[in-house]
C-alpha positions, 0 to 999 in steps of 0.5 A: 873844138873851140879854144877856151880862156880859163882852165878849172882852177884848183882854187874854188874862189877863182875857178871857172866851170868846165867849158860848155863844148864838153857838154855839146860836142859828140866827139867828147863822149867817145874820148870820155869812154876811152879815158874815163869809163874804160879806166874806172870802177863801174857798179854791175851788181850785188851779191844777192843776185848770185846765190847759185853756181851758174847765176849770171847777168849781162851789162855793158861798160863803155859800150863793151858787152860784159857777163858776170857769173858765179862759178861752181867754186862760188867765185864771181867772175867777169868776162867780155861777153864775146865768143873766142871763135868769131866774136859773137855775143854769148848770152843776153839778160840774166838767169842761170846756165850750167854752160855758156853756149854761143848761139853762132857756132855752139862753142861752149864755155865752163863757168870759170871761162875756160873753153869746154867744147869747140865743134868742127875744130877736129884736124885743126893744127896747133889748136889748144883749148887753153888759148881760147878761154873767155877774156877775163875782166877785173872784178872786185866785191866791196861791202857786198857790191860788185864792181868791174874795171876794164883797165887790168892795171887799175888800183884796187877799190880799197885804194881808190875809195878809202873809208867808203861806206864807213858811216853805214858799214855796221848795217850789214849791207850784204843783207840788202835785198834788191827789190826794184830797178827803174830806168829813165831817159834824160835829154841831157849830157851825163855830166849835167846830172852829176853836177846837179847831184853834187850840190844842194844849193838847189834843194830848197828851191827844187826839192821842197818835199825832201828838204822839209824833212831834214835839217839842212843846217846840219848838211855836211860834205867831205871830199876824197881823191876819187869820191865825195860824201854828203849827209844831213839828219832828220830834224831833231837828230845829230850827225850820228844818226842811224840808217834811215834817220837822215840822208847819206850820199856817196858819189863815186867818180865818175858816174855812180852814187849810193843814196841812203835816204831818210825813211825805212832802211834803204839804199838806192844806187844811181848810175848815169850811163851816156847814150849819146852826148845829149842823152843819158840813161839813169838806172836806179836800183832800190834795196830794202832789208826785206823783199816784201815791200811795206807801205812805208817803203812804197811811200819812200819810193814815191818820194824818190821818184818825185825827186828824180823827176824834179832833177830830170826836168832841171837837167834837161832845162840846163842842156837846152840852155847850154845848146843855145850857145849863149853860155860858154863857162860859169863860175862856182859859188863857194858852196859848190865844192863837190861840183868843183872837185868833179870838174877837176877830176874830169879836167885831169883825165881829159886834158891829156887829149883835149885842149883844156 
């Protein structure tokens, strides 16, 4: 890996951006999975998806297969989606099951992760069912949103993200209904999408339709240790606007943002999931207060889709520019505070193992 001249300085006015090789070297992503994605809180679902015992969904975090399910006691738990016998994946997709039965040798597990039956193990010495439970993963529910963390020693969400969603808590977020999930593939490094989301200098240039509705003179942001917040009201309103009367945007380090957009009360959760060092899967989960989608809500989703398309195109353009080798490091403008904050967090976690 190339040596670089400048670290990211704590002082914005003199800071350089992260070096371009962090966006082009395939080895970096493997390190990011280990040092960042395996140690941070990742959104996996909403409580509305778990109404009955046995409701489950499967996902991956840092390439590890995970199952989230509701037990008979009503508790939602997360486990590695790996059989304790010979490591087969247990289930795919989402749905409802009274037991988890391995498709390989039919070992079965109760909804609390304990081993139910282990066929063909009669006569095996010193075999204790308690030694072969599913391996549990740290899970927390915060304001109706379900997160997991592969790091069993991770500090709680309330510690890592103090005051998160303070502006929208009064809107009974547990009543949200998950109405649509969209996935898009972007031919750029996962960090480029975050860089783009964390500044609005490009908004008046790239997102003219969106900006025409809001008062960018009242655009504000706040930085916290592990997340940041941006907002702007509709024209004619102030910063105390109710849900839907402006935009409120929460970014959680490293790769998730919660967007409460102008329009009917709504939430869109965006996840930036790296496929490889130059390919990212964006997962967009849209929530409204009712499952039946109105014309106004369809119009909002159409606007969101336009904004996402505009962002995807600019991110792919940036990746192509970085790939030329003509760009090594940039500088921050004095309004790119949140991107600077993101780069400092990345530098903190990566410099332990990379020459930054």
